C-alpha positions, 0 to 999 in steps of 0.5 A: 555405676558410678565411684559407689559402684566402682571403687568402694563397694568392691571393699564391702563385699567380694566382686561376686557379691557385688554383683549378685545383690546389684544386677536387679537393680541395675535391671530395673532401673536400666531396662525402663530406659528408653528413646534417647538416653543420658547415662550420668556417670556412666562409669566402665560401662556396666550398665550398657549390656543391660539397656533393652530395644527401647534404646535409640542412643546412649550418651554417657558423660563421665569425668574420668578419661580412664572409665570412658575407655574401659567403656569404651570396650564394652560399647559393643554389648550395647543395643544401642549406639553409644556415645561418650561425653568427658564432661562433669554433669553440672555443665552437660554439653546437650541441648534444652529438652534433647534426651527421653531418659537420665539414668544414675546409678551409684552417682549422685553420692561422689557429684559436688554440686548435686542439686545442680547437677540435677538441675542440668538433667532436667533442663536436658530432659524432653517434657514427659522424660523421665529420670531414673535412679538407683542411688546410696544415701541418707538413711532413716533411722537416726542411730545410722544417721549419726554414724554417715554423719560421723564418717562422711567427712572422713569417707569423702577423703578416702573414697573420692568424694564420696558423701554417706549422708546425701538425702536422695529425694529431696536433692531429687525434689529440690532440682524441680522433678517430680518423683513419681515412684519410688522405693528405699531400703537397706541392702547388703552391706555396712548400714551406713553405706548401704540405704538405697533409693530407687526409683522415677521421676519426672521434670 
């Protein structure tokens, strides 16, 4: 889920609209997870009911104790056992090559050192593992980019560190991933906040 959906998006659209328009993204991304899963920025656990029977375990890393507490209350809705790690994605306390899937949903916008966090995700993935992601970030149109760049300094201060202008594809590739599929589009909402990247990458 991440900060974008937990705290920012509700200010952009009505809660029912949020559910209506973001659920398909979540279902496509999360339902493709398999094996031992690390969810980065598990937030309040909105993804937990979506994991399928091919998932054997979910590990959720999250820096906010409050959100972990909320996620613990819905952990029973997951088909697989769920464990929580209070910590930062820049230093994931898991062994190398120990998970099959990493999931990020609207999370990379707020991680201070996003490339370092992605390198950690690649480190903990097994050979042949997968990174599944849906994120918002830098738009292709110059006019929208200008607004993203203008708004981001203020937005990071009022939005808990959320960056509107992160180039998600290049961040993932810079961290050493090979993107095997990606789709981009504008979701519902103000364009500077609503350009989405959805896809899969291999370490």
